[in-house]
KOLMI-805576 format. One record per residue (C-alpha): residue number from 1; residue in one letter; x, y, z. Coordinates in nm, 3 decimals, decimal comma, m for minus. Example, Ala and Ser with C-alpha at 12.3 -4.5 7.8 and 13.67 -1.06 7.14 Angstrom:
> 1/A/1,230/m0,450/0,780
> 2/S/1,367/m0,106/0,714
END
This chain:
> 1/M/2,905/m0,736/m0,981
> 2/R/2,833/m0,365/m0,962
> 3/S/3,055/m0,176/m0,720
> 4/T/2,926/m0,004/m0,408
> 5/I/2,855/0,363/m0,468
> 6/D/2,991/0,636/m0,241
> 7/V/2,707/0,821/m0,071
> 8/P/2,784/1,175/0,049
> 9/L/2,595/1,189/0,379
> 10/T/2,627/1,391/0,697
> 11/V/2,458/1,382/1,035
> 12/D/2,387/1,674/1,264
> 13/R/2,390/1,571/1,630
> 14/E/2,277/1,916/1,736
> 15/S/1,954/1,883/1,537
> 16/G/1,639/1,762/1,706
> 17/V/1,581/1,521/1,417
> 18/P/1,673/1,157/1,497
> 19/L/1,991/1,043/1,321
> 20/A/1,815/0,756/1,142
> 21/V/1,555/1,000/1,005
> 22/Q/1,837/1,228/0,880
> 23/V/2,013/0,940/0,701
> 24/A/1,690/0,811/0,545
> 25/A/1,593/1,160/0,427
> 26/Q/1,929/1,219/0,255
> 27/L/1,922/0,879/0,083
> 28/R/1,561/0,932/m0,024
> 29/E/1,647/1,272/m0,172
> 30/A/1,946/1,126/m0,356
> 31/M/1,723/0,859/m0,512
> 32/R/1,449/1,108/m0,591
> 33/T/1,685/1,347/m0,773
> 34/G/1,895/1,087/m0,953
> 35/G/2,206/1,101/m0,733
> 36/L/2,141/0,733/m0,667
> 37/R/2,013/0,528/m0,959
> 38/A/1,821/0,204/m0,997
> 39/G/2,039/m0,101/m0,935
> 40/E/2,323/0,080/m0,758
> 41/R/2,456/m0,090/m0,448
> 42/L/2,456/0,096/m0,117
> 43/P/2,725/0,057/0,149
> 44/S/2,674/m0,209/0,412
> 45/T/2,511/m0,093/0,733
> 46/R/2,838/m0,149/0,917
> 47/G/3,043/0,037/0,657
> 48/L/2,811/0,338/0,640
> 49/A/2,785/0,351/1,019
> 50/T/3,164/0,361/1,046
> 51/L/3,183/0,633/0,779
> 52/L/2,927/0,851/0,959
> 53/G/3,051/0,775/1,310
> 54/V/2,712/0,648/1,427
> 55/S/2,586/0,318/1,562
> 56/R/2,497/0,047/1,316
> 57/T/2,138/0,061/1,448
> 58/V/2,101/0,414/1,309
> 59/V/2,184/0,299/0,956
> 60/T/1,983/m0,023/0,990
> 61/D/1,673/0,174/1,096
> 62/A/1,720/0,416/0,804
> 63/Y/1,753/0,129/0,554
> 64/Q/1,450/m0,050/0,702
> 65/Q/1,237/0,262/0,657
> 66/L/1,344/0,291/0,293
> 67/Y/1,280/m0,081/0,240
> 68/A/0,926/m0,033/0,372
> 69/E/0,871/0,264/0,141
> 70/G/0,990/0,062/m0,161
> 71/W/1,309/0,260/m0,231
> 72/L/1,552/m0,026/m0,157
> 73/D/1,580/m0,387/m0,257
> 74/G/1,766/m0,650/m0,053
> 75/R/1,938/m0,939/m0,228
> 76/H/2,032/m1,230/m0,005
> 77/G/2,408/m1,258/0,030
> 78/S/2,466/m0,969/m0,208
> 79/G/2,378/m0,646/m0,031
> 80/T/2,136/m0,355/m0,046
> 81/Y/2,045/m0,194/m0,378
> 82/V/1,833/0,091/m0,505
> 83/A/1,514/m0,083/m0,618
> 84/D/1,463/m0,107/m0,993
> 85/E/1,091/m0,032/m0,957
> 86/A/1,100/0,222/m0,676
> 87/L/1,236/0,535/m0,842
> 88/P/1,000/0,811/m0,944
> 89/Y/1,180/0,889/m1,269
> 90/E/1,134/0,631/m1,543
> 91/K/1,175/0,803/m1,878
> 92/A/0,890/0,733/m2,115
> 93/E/0,852/0,954/m2,419
> 94/G/1,031/1,234/m2,233
> 95/R/0,793/1,227/m1,933
> 96/A/0,879/1,128/m1,577
> 97/V/0,638/0,852/m1,481
> 98/H/0,613/0,580/m1,222
> 99/A/0,331/0,352/m1,117
> 100/N/0,273/0,132/m0,819
> 101/R/m0,004/0,099/m0,564
> 102/G/0,060/0,349/m0,294
> 103/G/0,417/0,424/m0,410
> 104/H/0,583/0,753/m0,493
> 105/R/0,528/0,899/m0,837
> 106/E/0,532/1,236/m1,005
> 107/E/0,217/1,420/m1,104
> 108/A/0,116/1,378/m1,465
> 109/P/0,190/1,683/m1,684
> 110/P/m0,105/1,910/m1,771
> 111/G/m0,325/1,761/m2,041
> 112/V/m0,209/1,406/m1,974
> 113/V/m0,462/1,146/m1,856
> 114/D/m0,321/0,939/m1,570
> 115/L/m0,502/0,606/m1,537
> 116/R/m0,242/0,440/m1,317
> 117/P/m0,370/0,293/m0,987
> 118/G/m0,285/0,401/m0,637
> 119/R/m0,433/0,747/m0,581
> 120/P/m0,773/0,880/m0,480
> 121/W/m0,945/1,201/m0,588
> 122/V/m0,784/1,439/m0,339
> 123/L/m0,985/1,740/m0,461
> 124/G/m1,313/1,597/m0,337
> 125/Y/m1,279/1,666/0,034
> 126/D/m1,481/1,918/0,235
> 127/T/m1,241/2,208/0,293
> 128/A/m1,447/2,350/0,580
> 129/A/m1,444/2,014/0,760
> 130/W/m1,070/1,984/0,700
> 131/R/m1,005/2,328/0,850
> 132/R/m1,220/2,245/1,154
> 133/A/m1,026/1,924/1,207
> 134/W/m0,693/2,102/1,205
> 135/R/m0,813/2,378/1,435
> 136/S/m0,912/2,105/1,677
> 137/A/m0,569/1,946/1,645
> 138/G/m0,400/2,278/1,717
> 139/E/m0,581/2,313/2,048
> 140/L/m0,407/2,011/2,200
> 141/P/m0,060/2,024/2,357
> 142/L/0,217/1,811/2,206
> 143/N/0,272/1,477/2,377
> 144/A/0,624/1,411/2,503
> 145/F/0,555/1,037/2,531
> 146/P/0,342/0,922/2,234
> 147/D/0,132/0,614/2,301
> 148/P/0,250/0,333/2,068
> 149/Y/m0,109/0,214/2,041
> 150/G/m0,237/0,559/1,939
> 151/H/m0,465/0,814/2,105
> 152/P/m0,733/0,630/2,311
> 153/E/m1,012/0,852/2,177
> 154/L/m0,918/0,783/1,815
> 155/R/m0,892/0,411/1,882
> 156/E/m1,248/0,415/2,015
> 157/L/m1,369/0,609/1,712
> 158/L/m1,191/0,378/1,468
> 159/A/m1,337/0,073/1,640
> 160/E/m1,683/0,223/1,600
> 161/H/m1,609/0,308/1,237
> 162/L/m1,504/m0,051/1,167
> 163/R/m1,812/m0,191/1,342
> 164/R/m2,036/0,037/1,136
> 165/A/m1,863/0,035/0,797
> 166/R/m1,713/m0,316/0,789
> 167/A/m1,926/m0,507/1,043
> 168/V/m1,608/m0,592/1,234
> 169/P/m1,689/m0,670/1,600
> 170/V/m1,385/m0,501/1,752
> 171/G/m1,309/m0,299/2,063
> 172/A/m1,058/m0,019/2,102
> 173/G/m0,826/m0,258/2,285
> 174/N/m0,761/m0,440/1,957
> 175/V/m0,688/m0,126/1,751
> 176/M/m0,350/0,039/1,691
> 177/V/m0,321/0,367/1,501
> 178/T/m0,053/0,349/1,231
> 179/R/0,080/0,575/0,956
> 180/G/m0,085/0,357/0,691
> 181/T/m0,087/0,009/0,543
> 182/G/0,285/m0,009/0,470
> 183/N/0,371/0,099/0,824
> 184/G/0,127/m0,152/0,975
> 185/L/0,257/m0,435/0,760
> 186/D/0,616/m0,352/0,849
> 187/L/0,533/m0,354/1,220
> 188/I/0,376/m0,699/1,184
> 189/A/0,676/m0,820/0,984
> 190/A/0,922/m0,680/1,239
> 191/T/0,731/m0,859/1,516
> 192/L/0,669/m1,198/1,354
> 193/L/0,933/m1,249/1,087
> 194/G/1,308/m1,288/1,063
> 195/P/1,574/m1,512/0,906
> 196/G/1,445/m1,865/0,858
> 197/T/1,078/m1,764/0,835
> 198/R/0,862/m1,777/0,523
> 199/A/0,596/m1,521/0,433
> 200/G/0,338/m1,551/0,156
> 201/V/0,229/m1,272/m0,080
> 202/E/m0,036/m1,298/m0,348
> 203/E/0,094/m1,359/m0,701
> 204/P/0,040/m1,116/m0,865
> 205/G/0,014/m0,882/m0,571
> 206/W/0,129/m0,566/m0,397
> 207/R/0,503/m0,524/m0,458
> 208/A/0,564/m0,331/m0,137
> 209/A/0,450/m0,632/0,069
> 210/R/0,723/m0,843/m0,088
> 211/R/0,985/m0,580/m0,014
> 212/I/0,870/m0,531/0,345
> 213/F/0,882/m0,904/0,422
> 214/A/1,222/m0,943/0,256
> 215/S/1,360/m0,644/0,447
> 216/R/1,276/m0,823/0,773
> 217/G/1,472/m1,130/0,667
> 218/A/1,186/m1,357/0,560
> 219/E/1,180/m1,573/0,249
> 220/V/0,900/m1,439/0,029
> 221/V/0,673/m1,709/m0,116
> 222/P/0,451/m1,618/m0,416
> 223/C/0,096/m1,751/m0,362
> 224/P/m0,107/m1,774/m0,684
> 225/V/m0,449/m1,613/m0,724
> 226/D/m0,733/m1,666/m0,970
> 227/E/m1,025/m1,442/m1,062
> 228/Q/m1,168/m1,477/m0,708
> 229/G/m0,852/m1,429/m0,504
> 230/V/m0,586/m1,639/m0,334
> 231/I/m0,599/m2,014/m0,411
> 232/V/m0,608/m2,182/m0,069
> 233/E/m0,513/m2,526/m0,200
> 234/A/m0,186/m2,383/m0,333
> 235/L/m0,074/m2,242/0,004
> 236/P/0,223/m2,419/0,166
> 237/D/0,192/m2,526/0,527
> 238/D/0,508/m2,356/0,655
> 239/L/0,413/m1,990/0,612
> 240/R/0,446/m1,776/0,923
> 241/V/0,245/m1,491/0,766
> 242/L/0,021/m1,462/0,460
> 243/Y/m0,057/m1,119/0,314
> 244/T/m0,386/m1,108/0,121
> 245/T/m0,640/m0,858/m0,020
> 246/P/m0,971/m1,051/0,000
> 247/A/m1,212/m0,757/m0,042
> 248/H/m1,064/m0,650/m0,378
> 249/Q/m0,756/m0,841/m0,485
> 250/F/m0,476/m0,623/m0,612
> 251/P/m0,432/m0,611/m0,907
> 252/V/m0,671/m0,873/m1,050
> 253/G/m0,972/m0,736/m0,859
> 254/G/m1,133/m1,057/m0,735
> 255/R/m1,352/m1,080/m0,425
> 256/L/m1,280/m1,384/m0,209
> 257/P/m1,612/m1,569/m0,164
> 258/I/m1,730/m1,687/0,177
> 259/P/m1,658/m2,060/0,122
> 260/R/m1,300/m1,981/0,025
> 261/R/m1,263/m1,743/0,320
> 262/E/m1,365/m2,026/0,550
> 263/K/m1,113/m2,257/0,384
> 264/L/m0,842/m1,995/0,424
> 265/L/m0,913/m1,954/0,794
> 266/A/m0,921/m2,331/0,842
> 267/W/m0,576/m2,346/0,676
> 268/A/m0,450/m2,073/0,913
> 269/R/m0,581/m2,255/1,219
> 270/R/m0,428/m2,585/1,104
> 271/T/m0,085/m2,440/1,021
> 272/G/m0,061/m2,170/1,287
> 273/A/m0,012/m1,896/1,028
> 274/I/m0,123/m1,536/1,075
> 275/V/m0,332/m1,397/0,789
> 276/V/m0,274/m1,025/0,725
> 277/E/m0,588/m0,883/0,563
> 278/D/m0,530/m0,560/0,371
> 279/D/m0,866/m0,381/0,355
> 280/Y/m0,719/m0,096/0,149
> 281/D/m1,029/0,011/m0,050
> 282/A/m1,318/m0,185/0,100
> 283/E/m1,520/0,134/0,162
> 284/F/m1,598/0,155/m0,209
> 285/R/m1,837/m0,115/m0,336
> 286/Y/m2,072/m0,078/m0,632
> 287/D/m2,279/m0,398/m0,642
> 288/V/m2,362/m0,532/m0,295
> 289/A/m2,257/m0,464/0,061
> 290/P/m1,898/m0,566/0,143
> 291/L/m1,846/m0,926/0,246
> 292/P/m1,756/m0,977/0,612
> 293/A/m1,392/m0,904/0,688
> 294/L/m1,175/m1,207/0,759
> 295/Y/m1,094/m1,058/1,098
> 296/G/m1,460/m1,074/1,197
> 297/L/m1,473/m1,444/1,105
> 298/D/m1,167/m1,538/1,314
> 299/P/m1,012/m1,260/1,525
> 300/G/m0,756/m1,502/1,666
> 301/R/m0,576/m1,571/1,339
> 302/V/m0,620/m1,249/1,139
> 303/V/m0,458/m0,906/1,145
> 304/L/m0,667/m0,639/0,970
> 305/L/m0,493/m0,342/0,809
> 306/G/m0,673/m0,030/0,691
> 307/T/m0,584/0,318/0,572
> 308/L/m0,726/0,659/0,493
> 309/S/m0,496/0,685/0,190
> 310/K/m0,773/0,579/m0,048
> 311/S/m1,063/0,756/0,122
> 312/L/m0,898/1,092/0,202
> 313/G/m0,549/1,091/0,053
> 314/P/m0,198/0,951/0,109
> 315/D/m0,082/1,281/0,258
> 316/V/m0,298/1,223/0,568
> 317/G/m0,062/0,944/0,675
> 318/L/m0,297/0,750/0,901
> 319/G/m0,421/0,393/0,914
> 320/W/m0,502/0,119/1,161
> 321/L/m0,392/m0,227/1,262
> 322/V/m0,645/m0,459/1,427
> 323/A/m0,509/m0,771/1,596
> 324/P/m0,559/m1,007/1,891
> 325/A/m0,465/m0,834/2,216
> 326/G/m0,153/m1,044/2,279
> 327/L/m0,015/m0,985/1,932
> 328/L/m0,104/m0,615/1,949
> 329/D/0,097/m0,585/2,272
> 330/A/0,396/m0,751/2,104
> 331/V/0,368/m0,512/1,809
> 332/A/0,349/m0,213/2,044
> 333/E/0,660/m0,329/2,228
> 334/R/0,844/m0,370/1,899
> 335/R/0,721/m0,030/1,784
> 336/V/0,871/0,139/2,088
> 337/R/1,209/m0,022/2,014
> 338/L/1,186/0,102/1,654
> 339/A/1,101/0,457/1,771
> 340/D/0,804/0,442/1,533
> 341/R/0,501/0,664/1,592
> 342/T/0,199/0,825/1,431
> 343/S/0,167/1,204/1,433
> 344/G/m0,039/1,324/1,731
> 345/P/m0,191/1,625/1,552
> 346/V/m0,295/1,405/1,260
> 347/Q/m0,463/1,164/1,502
> 348/R/m0,655/1,451/1,664
> 349/A/m0,764/1,588/1,325
> 350/V/m0,890/1,249/1,207
> 351/A/m1,071/1,198/1,538
> 352/T/m1,258/1,522/1,473
> 353/L/m1,356/1,407/1,122
> 354/L/m1,495/1,086/1,271
> 355/E/m1,666/1,254/1,567
> 356/R/m1,854/1,503/1,349
> 357/G/m1,950/1,248/1,082
> 358/D/m1,743/1,435/0,821
> 359/L/m1,556/1,122/0,713
> 360/D/m1,879/0,927/0,660
> 361/R/m2,024/1,210/0,451
> 362/H/m1,706/1,225/0,246
> 363/L/m1,715/0,850/0,183
> 364/R/m2,077/0,867/0,065
> 365/R/m1,994/1,147/m0,180
> 366/M/m1,688/0,973/m0,317
> 367/R/m1,860/0,637/m0,344
> 368/L/m2,111/0,797/m0,582
> 369/E/m1,840/0,979/m0,779
> 370/Y/m1,619/0,671/m0,815
> 371/A/m1,920/0,464/m0,920
> 372/R/m1,972/0,703/m1,213
> 373/R/m1,609/0,673/m1,321
> 374/R/m1,620/0,296/m1,289
> 375/A/m1,938/0,292/m1,502
> 376/A/m1,758/0,492/m1,773
> 377/I/m1,481/0,230/m1,785
> 378/V/m1,726/m0,060/m1,803
> 379/E/m1,922/0,116/m2,078
> 380/A/m1,610/0,167/m2,289
> 381/L/m1,417/m0,154/m2,218
> 382/G/m1,682/m0,391/m2,084
> 383/P/m1,572/m0,720/m2,247
> 384/Y/m1,219/m0,680/m2,117
> 385/V/m1,290/m0,553/m1,764
> 386/R/m1,231/m0,769/m1,455
> 387/G/m1,273/m0,689/m1,086
> 388/D/m1,501/m0,388/m1,126
> 389/T/m1,732/m0,443/m0,830
> 390/A/m1,522/m0,249/m0,579
> 391/G/m1,231/m0,018/m0,516
> 392/L/m1,055/0,237/m0,733
> 393/H/m0,907/0,015/m1,002
> 394/V/m1,004/m0,252/m1,251
> 395/M/m0,805/m0,497/m1,456
> 396/V/m0,835/m0,497/m1,835
> 397/A/m0,749/m0,849/m1,950
> 398/L/m0,551/m0,857/m2,275
> 399/P/m0,315/m1,099/m2,450
> 400/A/0,046/m1,057/m2,338
> 401/A/0,164/m0,967/m2,689
> 402/V/m0,080/m0,674/m2,710
> 403/V/0,010/m0,496/m2,387
> 404/P/0,355/m0,336/m2,444
> 405/G/0,266/m0,176/m2,777
> 406/L/m0,069/m0,054/m2,648
> 407/V/0,093/0,111/m2,344
> 408/R/0,355/0,278/m2,562
> 409/R/0,104/0,412/m2,814
> 410/A/m0,132/0,529/m2,540
> 411/G/0,160/0,719/m2,383
> 412/E/0,227/0,887/m2,716
> 413/R/m0,135/1,005/m2,709
> 414/G/m0,111/1,138/m2,355
> 415/V/m0,261/0,846/m2,158
> 416/L/m0,043/0,692/m1,883
> 417/L/m0,109/0,326/m1,804
> 418/D/0,012/0,054/m1,569
> 419/T/0,023/m0,318/m1,649
> 420/T/m0,005/m0,639/m1,448
> 421/E/0,352/m0,744/m1,531
> 422/P/0,546/m0,554/m1,259
> 423/H/0,311/m0,681/m0,989
> 424/H/0,444/m1,037/m1,027
> 425/H/0,721/m1,187/m0,816
> 426/G/0,819/m1,428/m1,093
> 427/P/0,731/m1,469/m1,460
> 428/P/0,400/m1,294/m1,539
> 429/R/0,101/m1,528/m1,540
> 430/V/m0,176/m1,264/m1,564
> 431/H/m0,168/m1,014/m1,851
> 432/G/m0,339/m0,685/m1,912
> 433/L/m0,374/m0,330/m1,780
> 434/V/m0,438/m0,212/m1,424
> 435/L/m0,659/0,095/m1,466
> 436/G/m0,691/0,332/m1,174
> 437/Y/m0,979/0,579/m1,180
> 438/G/m0,925/0,749/m0,846
> 439/S/m0,721/1,050/m0,951
> 440/A/m0,865/1,115/m1,299
> 441/S/m1,181/1,316/m1,362
> 442/R/m1,479/1,150/m1,529
> 443/A/m1,400/1,335/m1,852
> 444/D/m1,040/1,209/m1,842
> 445/V/m1,153/0,855/m1,766
> 446/R/m1,377/0,861/m2,074
> 447/R/m1,103/1,010/m2,289
> 448/G/m0,843/0,758/m2,171
> 449/C/m1,076/0,461/m2,220
> 450/A/m1,162/0,578/m2,571
> 451/V/m0,791/0,577/m2,657
> 452/I/m0,745/0,229/m2,510
> 453/R/m1,047/0,094/m2,698
> 454/E/m0,912/0,230/m3,026
> 455/L/m0,574/0,068/m2,965
> 456/I/m0,701/m0,282/m2,882
> 457/P/m0,657/m0,481/m3,205
> 458/P/m0,942/m0,704/m3,321
> 459/E/m0,734/m1,011/m3,246
> 460/G/m0,698/m0,890/m2,887
> 461/A/m1,064/m0,962/m2,818
END
């Protein structure tokens, strides 16, 4: 067993920054710069609390935040470790690279084509609208007692946005403003899960969901998917929570059809499970209008998570959680105990974008731009492409034996790629590439796809 590493940390009680935030920031910086490396074991919460002279809750809250962000990995009965997949520096041909949906990673070097998923085109926003939004935010006084549900005005605007864009019949009383999907999922996990509970995550699926559930003490259960999404018949009956991406399954790309959605909701009603619906990129569809959200089909059994990370950019740090009123109250109560909040100025700025119609105009522009990039991928790699009807990524299905060599050779030619393999909880059962086209220009998308097409051997067809 690897020994526990000494972590040189300090806390400043005179600072206005909460102690847990200070501890998390120092650990995060140590992992980001290589002071803490993948697989190294951190001190126990009790041991580190004693070392720092703080309460154990301070260290527990810091660890939980880093679990939610994907930096840490908990191993039952063994301790807390730096996650093997969470660090931003994985050496590949001398370049620092990392890929995961919504996780931290370094910018690609100049001249390199980055086709990894997880980022939108952050250069496409309206700078004048952005400046107006922040001027509006600056006119409001700071709130000494932030509302755990979020600003009432923004909740109303988000409810209207969801009714208009996703046909979700929801009122402001069912909406909570969060810092994004990971934050919303962690709040649900903190409220509903704990030791002795079981939580399902799609297999393959979003790695951060597995880490978040595990960090809250739940047993994580892989739930297989096919080309359409989660397989309802394979779901066990003892899940407390099921995390799913029905609008555009990550990473396979399937869209859960209406009959299977109805079966899924019937399963939830029969078993008492809560279905957490991650609507992470549903604004971007290229064939037909989005299918109805699960939440709209059964608001009593579904929690809907959304984010602006894919439509505006991860740096905005705002999302929403839609849930039945009773559950939302329980989440708000838990949120207060966790001292978790969403930035007030950010909420005011986003409210301005919604009020003025700037967000809708931005979505229309980006939907057209992403459709062009998606078309370039389909044109170049058509026979291999799966899940191209929505979102900012597609899957390129390839034989397992082809993938590692193709990724290595593409990297040598300046094209960074992600694969389906790391998105599995167990042995990989789906093989290929996960191509993201959010952060690459159309010219780079074409260049990268041309390299991939050249590297696919004839027997890989």
